[in-house]
SELUMVO-624523 format. One record per residue (C-alpha): residue in three letters; x, y, z; residue number from 1. Coordinates in pm, whole numbers, plus 50000, padded with zeros to 5 digits. Last residue first. Layout:
> r_east_north_up_k
> ALA_X_Y_Z_NUM
...
This chain:
> r_east_north_up_k
> ASN_84415_15333_44164_781
> GLU_84138_15573_44278_780
> TYR_83946_15296_44453_779
> LYS_84256_15163_44626_778
> ASN_84344_15512_44741_777
> MET_83984_15565_44858_776
> LEU_83986_15239_45054_775
> GLN_84321_15318_45210_774
> SER_84195_15663_45310_773
> TYR_83871_15518_45452_772
> SER_84076_15265_45653_771
> ASN_84286_15550_45790_770
> LEU_83968_15737_45883_769
> LYS_83843_15432_46073_768
> THR_84169_15390_46261_767
> GLN_84173_15759_46348_766
> VAL_83816_15740_46479_765
> VAL_83892_15440_46701_764
> ASN_84216_15593_46827_763
> CYS_84049_15927_46890_762
> ILE_83773_15759_47092_761
> GLU_84022_15572_47306_760
> LYS_84216_15892_47374_759
> PHE_83894_16074_47459_758
> SER_83824_15820_47728_757
> MET_83503_15622_47690_756
> ASP_83181_15659_47890_755
> THR_83020_15762_47559_754
> LEU_82831_16089_47620_753
> ILE_83033_16201_47922_752
> GLU_83360_16125_47738_751
> ILE_83238_16312_47429_750
> GLY_83165_16623_47637_749
> GLU_83499_16643_47814_748
> GLU_83705_16594_47499_747
> ILE_83506_16856_47310_746
> LYS_83632_17117_47552_745
> SER_83485_17359_47808_744
> VAL_83220_17135_47960_743
> SER_82936_17185_48206_742
> TYR_82709_16898_48303_741
> ILE_82350_16917_48424_740
> SER_82188_16618_48587_739
> PHE_81835_16493_48656_738
> LYS_81678_16264_48916_737
> GLY_81966_16306_49164_736
> SER_81760_16465_49443_735
> ARG_81931_16804_49408_734
> VAL_81900_16789_49030_733
> ALA_81527_16718_49051_732
> GLU_81490_16996_49312_731
> ILE_81660_17242_49079_730
> ILE_81431_17124_48800_729
> GLU_81118_17191_49008_728
> ASP_81250_17528_49129_727
> GLU_81263_17657_48771_726
> LEU_81606_17734_48630_725
> VAL_81802_18057_48602_724
> LEU_82119_17935_48431_723
> ASP_82317_18213_48262_722
> ASP_82605_18207_48513_721
> LEU_82687_17853_48413_720
> ASN_82697_17949_48043_719
> GLN_83077_17974_48020_718
> SER_83097_17604_48114_717
> PRO_82918_17519_47791_716
> ILE_82614_17292_47844_715
> ILE_82560_16916_47861_714
> VAL_82208_16813_47962_713
> GLY_82069_16536_48177_712
> GLN_81920_16192_48215_711
> ASN_82070_15927_48445_710
> GLY_81808_15944_48722_709
> THR_81545_15762_48517_708
> LEU_81287_16038_48476_707
> GLY_80986_15909_48282_706
> PHE_80873_15975_47927_705
> TYR_80694_16294_48034_704
> LYS_80972_16401_48269_703
> CYS_81230_16343_47999_702
> ILE_81035_16574_47766_701
> ASP_81006_16847_48031_700
> TYR_81374_16813_48127_699
> PHE_81478_16859_47765_698
> GLY_81288_17188_47740_697
> GLU_81402_17309_48083_696
> VAL_81766_17276_47979_695
> LYS_81701_17456_47649_694
> GLU_81498_17736_47811_693
> THR_81775_17809_48061_692
> ILE_82048_17810_47794_691
> GLY_81872_18046_47555_690
> GLY_82200_18168_47409_689
> VAL_82530_17995_47345_688
> PRO_82874_17981_47504_687
> GLN_83180_17833_47328_686
> ILE_83333_17485_47360_685
> GLU_83697_17461_47253_684
> GLY_83771_17194_46993_683
> LYS_84043_17392_46819_682
> GLN_83827_17464_46515_681
> ASN_83568_17632_46736_680
> VAL_83268_17479_46911_679
> SER_82918_17605_46995_678
> GLY_82714_17452_47273_677
> THR_82408_17240_47338_676
> VAL_82376_16872_47422_675
> ALA_82108_16628_47531_674
> ILE_82182_16330_47756_673
> ASN_81949_16028_47775_672
> GLN_82030_15935_47417_671
> LYS_82378_15822_47512_670
> ILE_82610_15797_47213_669
> PRO_82720_15465_47060_668
> ILE_83063_15461_46887_667
> ASN_83071_15355_46520_666
> GLY_83398_15549_46494_665
> ILE_83284_15767_46203_664
> SER_82924_15799_46324_663
> SER_83011_15870_46687_662
> LEU_83276_16126_46588_661
> ILE_83022_16290_46354_660
> GLY_82751_16294_46622_659
> TYR_82984_16457_46875_658
> LEU_83071_16715_46610_657
> GLU_82703_16785_46544_656
> THR_82642_16846_46914_655
> SER_82942_17080_46926_654
> SER_82793_17272_46630_653
> ALA_82446_17290_46784_652
> SER_82472_17650_46908_651
> ASP_82595_17761_46565_650
> GLY_82292_17960_46456_649
> ASP_82035_17884_46190_648
> VAL_81794_17607_46099_647
> GLY_81497_17616_45864_646
> ASN_81125_17556_45900_645
> TYR_81103_17185_45821_644
> SER_81298_17013_46097_643
> GLN_81187_16653_46139_642
> GLU_81546_16538_46176_641
> PHE_81825_16793_46180_640
> CYS_82057_16621_45932_639
> ILE_82433_16588_45900_638
> LYS_82589_16395_45611_637
> SER_82947_16282_45646_636
> THR_83164_16203_45343_635
> ILE_83516_16099_45423_634
> ASN_83865_16096_45283_633
> LEU_84009_16380_45487_632
> PRO_84331_16434_45293_631
> LYS_84668_16335_45442_630
> ASP_84937_16466_45672_629
> LYS_84729_16676_45910_628
> CYS_84434_16439_45891_627
> PHE_84309_16352_46240_626
> LYS_84291_16656_46464_625
> GLU_84360_16933_46214_624
> ASN_84133_16790_45947_623
> LEU_83857_16704_46195_622
> TYR_83856_17053_46351_621
> GLY_83852_17229_46013_620
> GLU_83563_17009_45898_619
> LEU_83372_17105_46211_618
> ILE_83432_17474_46141_617
> MET_83256_17431_45805_616
> VAL_82944_17313_45990_615
> GLY_82947_17620_46214_614
> LYS_82977_17853_45914_613
> ASP_82673_17691_45756_612
> HIS_82482_17744_46081_611
> ILE_82577_18112_46079_610
> ASN_82470_18151_45716_609
> GLY_82125_18000_45767_608
> SER_82018_17651_45667_607
> LEU_81692_17539_45504_606
> GLU_81820_17579_45150_605
> VAL_81782_17208_45058_604
> GLU_82159_17152_45043_603
> ARG_82207_17375_45346_602
> GLU_81980_17164_45564_601
> ILE_82164_16853_45443_600
> ASN_82494_16992_45573_599
> ILE_82756_16780_45399_598
> ILE_83086_16725_45576_597
> GLY_83368_16615_45351_596
> LYS_83288_16547_44986_595
> THR_83579_16307_44932_594
> GLY_83432_15968_45015_593
> ALA_83434_15679_45259_592
> TYR_83128_15673_45479_591
> SER_82951_15873_45748_590
> SER_82583_15916_45843_589
> VAL_82494_16174_46107_588
> THR_82164_16226_46285_587
> ILE_82044_16523_46492_586
> VAL_81726_16479_46695_585
> MET_81558_16787_46837_584
> PRO_81508_16879_47199_583
> ARG_81271_17159_47306_582
> GLY_81316_17508_47447_581
> PHE_81070_17782_47528_580
> VAL_81012_18150_47454_579
> TYR_80679_18332_47484_578
> ASP_80540_18663_47363_577
> GLY_80683_18643_47013_576
> THR_80653_18269_46954_575
> ASN_81025_18203_47011_574
> ILE_81141_17840_46992_573
> VAL_81483_17748_47130_572
> SER_81664_17433_47022_571
> LEU_81852_17150_47192_570
> GLY_82038_16858_47037_569
> ASN_81975_16491_47099_568
> ILE_82230_16266_46931_567
> LYS_82237_15997_46662_566
> GLY_82540_15867_46481_565
> VAL_82544_15544_46681_564
> GLU_82274_15490_46943_563
> SER_82256_15466_47324_562
> GLY_81977_15396_47576_561
> LYS_81700_15629_47697_560
> VAL_81569_15970_47591_559
> ASN_81459_15860_47242_558
> ILE_81288_16106_47012_557
> ILE_81042_16085_46723_556
> ILE_80810_16380_46677_555
> LYS_80484_16210_46586_554
> GLY_80518_15979_46885_553
> ASP_80190_16099_47036_552
> LYS_80372_16239_47340_551
> TYR_80625_16424_47128_550
> LEU_80354_16570_46905_549
> ASP_80149_16663_47212_548
> ASP_80451_16853_47342_547
> ILE_80442_17062_47024_546
> ARG_80076_17150_47092_545
> ASP_80156_17238_47453_544
> GLU_80441_17468_47348_543
> ILE_80210_17634_47096_542
> ARG_79957_17708_47370_541
> ASN_80224_17852_47598_540
> ASN_80100_18211_47642_539
> ARG_79824_18190_47902_538
> LYS_80003_17914_48095_537
> ARG_80320_18122_48114_536
> LYS_80128_18415_48261_535
> GLU_79966_18173_48504_534
> ARG_80303_18047_48626_533
> VAL_80453_18394_48660_532
> ALA_80149_18527_48849_531
> LYS_80137_18218_49073_530
> LYS_80506_18252_49155_529
> VAL_80449_18618_49242_528
> ASN_80151_18530_49463_527
> ASN_80348_18250_49632_526
> GLU_80629_18490_49718_525
> ALA_80399_18736_49895_524
> ILE_80186_19034_49796_523
> TYR_80046_19194_50110_522
> ARG_79702_19207_50271_521
> ASN_79603_18875_50123_520
> GLY_79242_18793_50029_519
> GLU_79333_18512_49792_518
> TYR_79186_18693_49491_517
> LYS_79347_19018_49607_516
> ALA_79686_18846_49623_515
> TRP_79622_18704_49275_514
> ALA_79543_19052_49137_513
> ASP_79850_19197_49310_512
> ALA_80065_18929_49148_511
> GLU_79917_19031_48811_510
> ILE_80005_19398_48858_509
> LEU_80358_19329_48982_508
> ILE_80411_19066_48709_507
> GLU_80314_19312_48435_506
> ILE_80535_19580_48590_505
> ILE_80838_19351_48574_504
> ASN_80786_19290_48201_503
> ASN_80743_19663_48137_502
> PHE_81056_19719_48342_501
> MET_81287_19575_48079_500
> THR_81588_19676_48288_499
> THR_81657_19313_48364_498
> LEU_81889_19207_48642_497
> LYS_82228_19054_48580_496
> SER_82468_18818_48759_495
> GLN_82230_18520_48753_494
> SER_82177_18566_48381_493
> GLY_81906_18549_48117_492
> ALA_81791_18905_48185_491
> ILE_81430_18782_48188_490
> ARG_81529_18503_48425_489
> ASN_81727_18730_48653_488
> SER_81425_18965_48676_487
> TYR_81209_18669_48773_486
> GLU_81457_18594_49051_485
> LEU_81438_18959_49160_484
> VAL_81058_18935_49163_483
> LYS_81091_18628_49388_482
> LEU_81314_18828_49621_481
> VAL_81052_19106_49633_480
> GLY_80781_18856_49731_479
> ASP_81010_18713_50000_478
> LYS_81044_19065_50144_477
> THR_80669_19126_50135_476
> PHE_80525_19330_49852_475
> HIS_80287_19625_49887_474
> ARG_79929_19607_49767_473
> LEU_79863_19814_49457_472
> ASN_79746_20177_49441_471
> GLU_79902_20236_49098_470
> LYS_80140_20511_49211_469
> GLU_80205_20363_49555_468
> CYS_80264_20014_49417_467
> PHE_80488_20157_49144_466
> SER_80697_20355_49390_465
> ASN_80742_20057_49626_464
> ILE_80835_19827_49338_463
> PHE_81091_20087_49228_462
> CYS_81228_20086_49583_461
> ALA_81271_19707_49562_460
> MET_81446_19744_49226_459
> LYS_81670_20014_49373_458
> TYR_81753_19778_49659_457
> GLN_81852_19506_49414_456
> ASN_82052_19766_49221_455
> GLU_82253_19850_49533_454
> LEU_82299_19483_49620_453
> THR_82447_19431_49275_452
> ASN_82295_19232_48990_451
> ASP_82456_19436_48715_450
> MET_82213_19583_48466_449
> ILE_82022_19448_48166_448
> SER_81823_19578_47867_447
> ASP_82063_19870_47813_446
> PHE_81952_20218_47706_445
> ASP_82196_20389_47469_444
> ALA_82172_20767_47464_443
> LYS_82333_20855_47131_442
> ILE_82432_21217_47072_441
> LYS_82557_21342_46735_440
> PHE_82223_21345_46559_439
> LEU_82262_21598_46276_438
> LYS_82592_21498_46119_437
> ASN_82551_21131_46212_436
> PHE_82217_21123_46030_435
> ASP_82314_21313_45716_434
> GLU_82511_21027_45561_433
> ASP_82210_20796_45581_432
> TYR_82309_20433_45517_431
> GLN_82536_20331_45803_430
> TYR_82417_20558_46084_429
> LEU_82054_20530_45979_428
> LEU_82069_20151_45970_427
> ASN_82255_20133_46302_426
> TYR_82006_20361_46476_425
> ILE_81711_20166_46334_424
> GLN_81861_19840_46462_423
> PRO_81930_19989_46807_422
> ASN_81559_20056_46871_421
> GLY_81390_20392_46858_420
> ILE_81337_20732_47017_419
> LEU_81434_21041_46820_418
> ILE_81497_21363_47012_417
> ILE_81495_21691_46822_416
> LYS_81645_22000_46979_415
> ILE_81503_22324_46845_414
> ASP_81586_22679_46746_413
> ILE_81399_22753_46425_412
> PRO_81372_23061_46204_411
> ILE_81024_23085_46045_410
> PRO_80985_23069_45668_409
> GLU_80761_23342_45516_408
> PRO_80445_23178_45389_407
> LYS_80438_23071_45025_406
> LEU_80069_23033_44953_405
> THR_79893_22809_44704_404
> ALA_79736_22808_44360_403
> ILE_79610_22463_44265_402
> ASP_79822_22302_43993_401
> THR_79878_21968_44162_400
> ILE_80118_21674_44140_399
> GLY_80453_21854_44153_398
> LEU_80591_21653_44445_397
> GLN_80656_21969_44644_396
> HIS_80317_22099_44538_395
> ARG_80148_21786_44672_394
> LEU_80356_21809_44991_393
> SER_80219_22158_45041_392
> GLU_80464_22403_45186_391
> ILE_80539_22548_45525_390
> LYS_80908_22626_45562_389
> ILE_81056_22593_45906_388
> LYS_81406_22742_45914_387
> ARG_81743_22630_46047_386
> ASN_81840_22533_45691_385
> TYR_82017_22210_45793_384
> LEU_81771_22119_46068_383
> THR_81474_22197_45843_382
> ARG_81610_21992_45554_381
> LYS_81675_21698_45786_380
> ILE_81323_21712_45930_379
> ALA_81172_21747_45582_378
> LEU_81359_21440_45456_377
> TRP_81234_21240_45755_376
> SER_80878_21360_45697_375
> HIS_80895_21271_45329_374
> SER_80984_20913_45427_373
> ASN_80680_20871_45652_372
> ARG_80749_20521_45784_371
> LEU_81083_20667_45889_370
> LEU_80912_20897_46137_369
> GLU_80700_20616_46283_368
> LEU_81015_20409_46335_367
> ALA_81202_20697_46499_366
> ASP_80929_20784_46750_365
> ILE_80948_21161_46784_364
> ILE_81028_21402_47070_363
> LEU_81048_21774_46987_362
> PHE_81222_22004_47236_361
> GLY_81228_22377_47292_360
> GLY_81261_22707_47108_359
> ASN_81031_22584_46834_358
> ALA_80830_22289_46968_357
> LYS_80495_22423_46845_356
> HIS_80638_22522_46508_355
> LEU_80813_22187_46459_354
> SER_80495_22009_46564_353
> GLY_80309_22165_46274_352
> PRO_80113_22490_46252_351
> LYS_79797_22557_46047_350
> ILE_79778_22826_45778_349
> MET_79415_22894_45687_348
> THR_79419_23260_45796_347
> PHE_79699_23322_45543_346
> ASP_79468_23265_45249_345
> THR_79310_22977_45061_344
> ARG_79078_22908_44772_343
> LEU_78940_22600_44603_342
> SER_78695_22616_44315_341
> SER_78327_22541_44261_340
> ASN_78222_22888_44371_339
> GLU_78422_22870_44694_338
> SER_78554_22552_44848_337
> GLU_78798_22589_45132_336
> TYR_79169_22517_45148_335
> GLU_79416_22439_45425_334
> ILE_79786_22525_45430_333
> VAL_79966_22270_45643_332
> GLY_80225_22247_45916_331
> MET_80571_22094_45894_330
> LEU_80544_21810_46143_329
> ASN_80176_21714_46130_328
> ASN_80170_21789_45757_327
> PHE_80459_21555_45677_326
> THR_80326_21280_45903_325
> PRO_80485_21237_46244_324
> ASN_80200_21064_46431_323
> THR_80303_21039_46796_322
> GLU_80466_21383_46816_321
> VAL_80570_21456_47175_320
> ILE_80609_21833_47209_319
> VAL_80806_22005_47486_318
> PRO_80791_22386_47497_317
> ALA_81053_22588_47688_316
> GLY_80980_22738_48029_315
> GLU_80631_22685_48169_314
> VAL_80392_22682_47876_313
> GLU_80047_22839_47919_312
> SER_80122_23151_47714_311
> ASN_80320_22953_47458_310
> ASP_80080_23017_47169_309
> VAL_80211_22914_46829_308
> ILE_79995_22958_46516_307
> LEU_79834_23293_46603_306
> ASN_79670_23402_46277_305
> VAL_79625_23777_46331_304
> TYR_79324_23892_46129_303
> TYR_79345_24217_45935_302
> ARG_79261_24067_45594_301
> PRO_78990_23857_45760_300
> ALA_78764_24155_45835_299
> PHE_78420_24023_45942_298
> GLU_78488_23658_46025_297
> LYS_78862_23656_46100_296
> VAL_78814_23972_46306_295
> ASN_78643_23775_46577_294
> SER_78323_23623_46711_293
> LYS_78058_23762_46483_292
> ILE_77722_23874_46625_291
> SER_77842_24224_46716_290
> ILE_78001_24279_46378_289
> ASP_77676_24245_46183_288
> GLU_77512_24516_46397_287
> GLU_77790_24755_46302_286
> ALA_77717_24720_45932_285
> ILE_78020_24668_45715_284
> ALA_77990_24853_45383_283
> GLU_78131_25177_45529_282
> PHE_78445_24988_45619_281
> ASP_78513_24902_45256_280
> SER_78520_25275_45174_279
> VAL_78838_25308_45379_278
> ASN_79032_25094_45134_277
> GLU_79343_25306_45082_276
> ILE_79327_25450_45436_275
> VAL_79275_25105_45585_274
> ASP_79560_24964_45376_273
> GLU_79801_25240_45473_272
> GLU_79718_25205_45841_271
> ILE_79747_24826_45815_270
> GLU_80094_24858_45661_269
> GLY_80203_25086_45945_268
> ILE_80065_24837_46197_267
> TYR_80273_24564_46030_266
> GLU_80594_24767_46047_265
> ILE_80538_24843_46416_264
> VAL_80460_24475_46478_263
> GLU_80776_24354_46300_262
> ASN_80986_24610_46489_261
> ILE_80888_24476_46831_260
> ALA_81002_24718_47103_259
> LYS_80723_24966_47020_258
> TYR_80458_24705_47098_257
> LYS_80244_24901_47347_256
> GLU_80321_25241_47193_255
> ILE_80233_25112_46847_254
> ILE_79909_24966_46981_253
> THR_79798_25296_47134_252
> GLU_79916_25490_46829_251
> SER_79695_25271_46611_250
> ILE_79374_25413_46757_249
> PRO_79491_25776_46742_248
> LYS_79616_25729_46383_247
> VAL_79317_25548_46239_246
> ILE_79052_25821_46269_245
> PHE_79270_26115_46162_244
> HIS_79407_25904_45879_243
> ALA_79053_25809_45778_242
> THR_78963_26178_45745_241
> MET_79271_26243_45535_240
> LYS_79193_25937_45329_239
> GLN_78831_26042_45277_238
> PHE_78939_26397_45185_237
> ASP_79192_26259_44943_236
> ILE_78924_26034_44801_235
> LEU_78683_26329_44768_234
> GLU_78953_26542_44608_233
> ARG_79034_26264_44365_232
> LYS_78668_26207_44285_231
> SER_78613_26577_44215_230
> GLU_78931_26604_44015_229
> LYS_78818_26308_43808_228
> GLU_78473_26466_43762_227
> LEU_78629_26800_43669_226
> ILE_78850_26633_43412_225
> LYS_78548_26458_43267_224
> VAL_78362_26792_43252_223
> LYS_78658_26950_43071_222
> ARG_78648_26671_42814_221
> LEU_78272_26722_42787_220
> ILE_78325_27092_42706_219
> GLU_78583_27023_42435_218
> ILE_78372_26750_42279_217
> ALA_78069_26979_42296_216
> LYS_78263_27259_42122_215
> LEU_78357_27026_41839_214
> GLN_78001_26904_41806_213
> ILE_77871_27264_41817_212
> GLN_78099_27361_41531_211
> GLU_77984_27059_41329_210
> GLY_77622_27152_41391_209
> ASN_77687_27509_41273_208
> LYS_77820_27376_40943_207
> GLU_77524_27142_40900_206
> TYR_77277_27416_40985_205
> ILE_77440_27658_40738_204
> ASN_77448_27391_40468_203
> LYS_77080_27325_40511_202
> GLU_77008_27696_40472_201
> GLU_77197_27700_40142_200
> GLU_77015_27392_40017_199
> GLU_76679_27544_40089_198
> LEU_76485_27356_40350_197
> ASN_76248_27073_40250_196
> ASP_76472_26800_40402_195
> PHE_76475_26984_40734_194
> GLU_76098_26994_40736_193
> GLU_76083_26618_40682_192
> ASP_76339_26556_40958_191
> SER_76146_26777_41197_190
> ILE_76265_27123_41289_189
> LYS_76218_27214_41653_188
> GLU_76049_27548_41718_187
> GLY_76192_27875_41847_186
> ASP_76173_28045_41508_185
> LYS_76380_27763_41368_184
> ILE_76544_27483_41573_183
> PRO_76802_27213_41494_182
> VAL_76833_26924_41752_181
> PHE_77177_26837_41902_180
> VAL_77177_26503_42085_179
> LEU_77395_26445_42395_178
> GLY_77464_26094_42522_177
> THR_77332_25736_42491_176
> SER_77074_25778_42766_175
> ILE_76937_26099_42618_174
> ASN_77019_26466_42682_173
> LYS_76870_26706_42421_172
> ILE_77064_27015_42326_171
> GLU_76887_27279_42111_170
> PHE_77041_27415_41796_169
> GLY_77029_27736_41593_168
> LEU_77389_27858_41630_167
> THR_77310_28099_41911_166
> LYS_77116_27820_42080_165
> SER_77417_27588_42074_164
> TYR_77637_27844_42251_163
> GLU_77370_27893_42513_162
> ILE_77353_27516_42581_161
> LEU_77732_27477_42578_160
> PHE_77770_27765_42822_159
> ASP_77513_27607_43048_158
> LEU_77709_27278_43035_157
> LEU_78032_27448_43133_156
> GLU_77870_27644_43411_155
> ASN_77695_27329_43535_154
> LYS_78027_27147_43563_153
> LYS_78178_27428_43760_152
> GLU_77875_27432_43986_151
> GLN_77891_27054_44025_150
> TYR_78258_27076_44119_149
> SER_78190_27316_44401_148
> LYS_77878_27129_44506_147
> LEU_78066_26797_44532_146
> ILE_78337_26953_44747_145
> ASP_78082_27136_44958_144
> ASN_77878_26816_44986_143
> LYS_78178_26630_45126_142
> ARG_78251_26910_45371_141
> LYS_77888_26913_45482_140
> GLN_77875_26531_45502_139
> TYR_78188_26524_45719_138
> GLU_78055_26793_45953_137
> GLU_77712_26635_45977_136
> SER_77858_26295_46067_135
> ILE_77778_26002_45841_134
> PHE_78142_25943_45749_133
> THR_78263_25989_46105_132
> LYS_78023_25737_46248_131
> PRO_78100_25492_45967_130
> VAL_78475_25515_46044_129
> GLU_78446_25495_46424_128
> SER_78284_25155_46472_127
> ILE_78467_24972_46197_126
> LEU_78792_25126_46312_125
> GLU_78724_25041_46675_124
> ARG_78642_24683_46580_123
> VAL_78968_24666_46384_122
> PHE_79175_24783_46681_121
> TYR_78988_24560_46926_120
> ASP_79064_24252_46716_119
> MET_79421_24375_46679_118
> ASP_79450_24403_47056_117
> ALA_79303_24055_47100_116
> GLN_79558_23903_46860_115
> PHE_79835_24098_47031_114
> ILE_79722_23968_47369_113
> LYS_79707_23610_47246_112
> GLY_80054_23641_47094_111
> THR_80209_23806_47398_110
> GLY_80222_23488_47607_109
> ALA_80574_23403_47496_108
> PRO_80747_23708_47348_107
> LEU_80639_23778_46990_106
> ARG_80771_23669_46651_105
> ILE_80582_23785_46342_104
> SER_80558_23591_46016_103
> LYS_80452_23748_45688_102
> PRO_80214_23592_45437_101
> ARG_80347_23546_45081_100
> ASP_80041_23492_44857_99
> PRO_79905_23833_44962_98
> GLU_80208_24014_44816_97
> ASN_80181_24388_44893_96
> PHE_79932_24354_45179_95
> ASN_80121_24065_45337_94
> ASN_79858_23941_45579_93
> VAL_79966_23812_45917_92
> TYR_80117_23488_46046_91
> CYS_80180_23436_46415_90
> TRP_80451_23305_46642_89
> ASP_80481_23302_47020_88
> TYR_80826_23291_47167_87
> LYS_81043_23125_47429_86
> LYS_81027_23118_47807_85
> GLU_81370_23067_47955_84
> GLU_81470_22710_48037_83
> ARG_81429_22547_48378_82
> LYS_81092_22397_48290_81
> ALA_81244_22252_47971_80
> LYS_81495_22041_48166_79
> ASP_81220_21876_48372_78
> LYS_81015_21822_48058_77
> VAL_81316_21663_47888_76
> LYS_81386_21439_48186_75
> SER_81026_21313_48208_74
> ILE_80992_21262_47832_73
> CYS_81319_21068_47822_72
> TYR_81232_20853_48123_71
> THR_80894_20753_47983_70
> THR_81042_20682_47640_69
> LYS_81344_20487_47767_68
> GLY_81146_20269_48007_67
> THR_81333_19955_47902_66
> GLY_81014_19799_47763_65
> LYS_81097_19819_47395_64
> LEU_81467_19783_47333_63
> GLY_81700_20078_47340_62
> SER_81836_20379_47157_61
> ILE_81746_20742_47232_60
> TYR_81885_20945_46941_59
> ILE_81969_21305_47027_58
> ASN_82025_21630_46839_57
> TYR_82366_21788_46866_56
> LYS_82367_21946_46521_55
> PRO_82197_22270_46628_54
> ASN_82446_22327_46911_53
> LYS_82358_22428_47264_52
> VAL_82477_22113_47442_51
> ASN_82277_22078_47765_50
> LEU_82016_21831_47642_49
> GLY_82286_21612_47488_48
> PHE_82481_21596_47813_47
> ASP_82173_21494_48013_46
> LEU_82084_21231_47754_45
> ALA_82438_21089_47758_44
> GLN_82445_21083_48138_43
> ALA_82109_20903_48153_42
> ALA_82220_20650_47891_41
> ARG_82536_20560_48083_40
> GLU_82356_20553_48420_39
> GLN_82080_20322_48295_38
> GLY_82052_20072_48582_37
> VAL_81737_20211_48743_36
> ILE_81559_20526_48626_35
> ASP_81475_20786_48888_34
> ASN_81155_20788_49092_33
> PHE_81266_20577_49385_32
> ALA_81013_20585_49670_31
> GLU_81150_20516_50015_30
> LEU_81115_20171_50165_29
> ASP_80903_20048_50459_28
> LYS_80600_20000_50232_27
> THR_80814_19756_50035_26
> THR_80752_19505_50311_25
> LYS_80959_19370_50598_24
> PHE_81270_19576_50540_23
> ASN_81638_19531_50619_22
> PHE_81745_19334_50314_21
> GLN_82069_19137_50334_20
> ARG_81909_18893_50576_19
> PRO_81683_18766_50299_18
> ASN_81985_18609_50127_17
> TYR_81916_18573_49757_16
> SER_82008_18258_49566_15
> LYS_82077_18302_49197_14
> LYS_81990_17997_48992_13
> LEU_82136_17660_48895_12
> LYS_82450_17684_49105_11
> TYR_82275_17555_49419_10
> TYR_82193_17226_49243_9
> ASN_82556_17123_49206_8
> LEU_82682_17087_48851_7
> LYS_82834_16770_48707_6
> ASN_83164_16824_48527_5
> ARG_83398_16684_48793_4
> LYS_83160_16403_48871_3
> LYS_83140_16296_48509_2
> MET_83515_16294_48460_1
């Protein structure tokens, strides 16, 4: 039985035949710039980019290091270059409702030109208006208007003066208005003299004074009317003059942009505003304009706020947003302090990534987006409404009373690409009902690919491309084969290669450094092995500390002899940047009882759900195998010794079952053989993860305590393809110092561990269980 299950050394890792590769170094190969092993994801991405539907946005799913981000950006940029040029966008003043700026769409590259044209337009106005208003002709016409009204005004006032004289009064003009002073014989009458007049004469003066007052009111009313008419005629004259100034200048712009209705409408509004506020231009000195850079400084109301400029963009825009905050995505309205308060206007509107990517593609890291919950809500709202609405997040949340703007929303035509891991995709798909409506394309990047000759060549060509790009030494053929072996190890399978190219790239760079250190022209096998070994040494501090505990006897383990109810299981420890395996002792104590199998880890809440399930499966196996016609009268306690951080997974369930059978039947189990593997209720061994690390972990401990030639590991037969062992262990197996057994059933494993036939073991266990049943019946009676 042992011989049949013992593995040959050549099955312990993938062997590559150098004769299959017809190159000496990677320098002989052609560069390969496409992605390797991601055909499914590449096709999905390509399809998603070509679907012109607002709900067919894309989620790029994959683990970190698969090259999904680099590939996505490259493909999107390539696609964008073949697209038609899109649009520039700007905000301009809304003269009727200043708090609601208007948006204008312009052909790509036109925005800058329009902004410059408007700058020139306003400069021309400011230059021409003052010249016209100080011209001799304008001043003459203005003076004629003023003179005409002044003459009419003077006639009215002269009449009032003469009228007052005929009634014995003289008009005196003081700061508070007109004062009527009585006169007699051409002389003013003082207050004392007036009091000494005869009563009849006093009455005449008082009556005449009242008549003059009434006449003065009438005259002054006419004067006021004349003044209003004068001002109105002057304003009309100013407007007419301004119209003649503005129209020729604006006609040039109107002709240039006649195909863009929004511009024509805007120019018309500017004409009206300039004519209505022409006096403002007289206040701007021409010398002040020359030292100011643009319209925003000397005439902000006519400034063109260009928020999206695609003049330098080839095809459609591609924006990669690395910090998707609400403001970075949606844009922001800035404020400035003025007289101890905050003010804003349309010139302070700043664009977001959605504006910049409008008409093209926006790439966002999914995790970063979800960290900004308001950003995710804003993205969904924008995709549903097909408009970008700039608004303050503070106003949206209702936590400020500062006056703000409500810019006209901009229509959006965009494809959003989220890049994230599979867990985020699954969470969004399950818990966000909008996600699958708006992101209908999933490009799923795998972490492994088939280990075919074609993919091996692609890997070699990738190495060539990377060496050329990063100016590294090229790899020899044996160096490439060693990289392929390393790729197998990362993939955890002989039949797969990793697509986690970040890990491969690290080894390429580090192998080049070691080749340089040794003065080699090319990177050979020994340089790759050195790079892998040194990388492990840099990251395995915790492994060394745990090994010290084994060596010092603080973690108790026996790798020789046999014991009852005690077996060496195998575990995997992941420190984040390093994964390794180590054995752990599992003990089982069994006695008559009715509690069945007790998982001590579960009792103290150190067991995960999957491990609990595995333990319950063991009880199902025992009941079906030994107790179909009677209850299982047993209590068995299982414990992972010296385990204080919790246990999960079912990869030790077969190990636990071996321990239970040993404990019930009082059958010694070999301590020199460690076990891993899951088991079902039918006694079939199932594959587990981390198989390479587990085998190497037990080998390392056996090596420290001394290899005896009879030590080894039992693994599931389905895991044979997953073995990618170090050369040292392969040599130990080849020379008979260490053994690896594969099993597919519990029967095979227990026979290796006990040197007894399964039939014998079953008889012993059955006899013991029968005795437990008799004991329990006697106890109950």
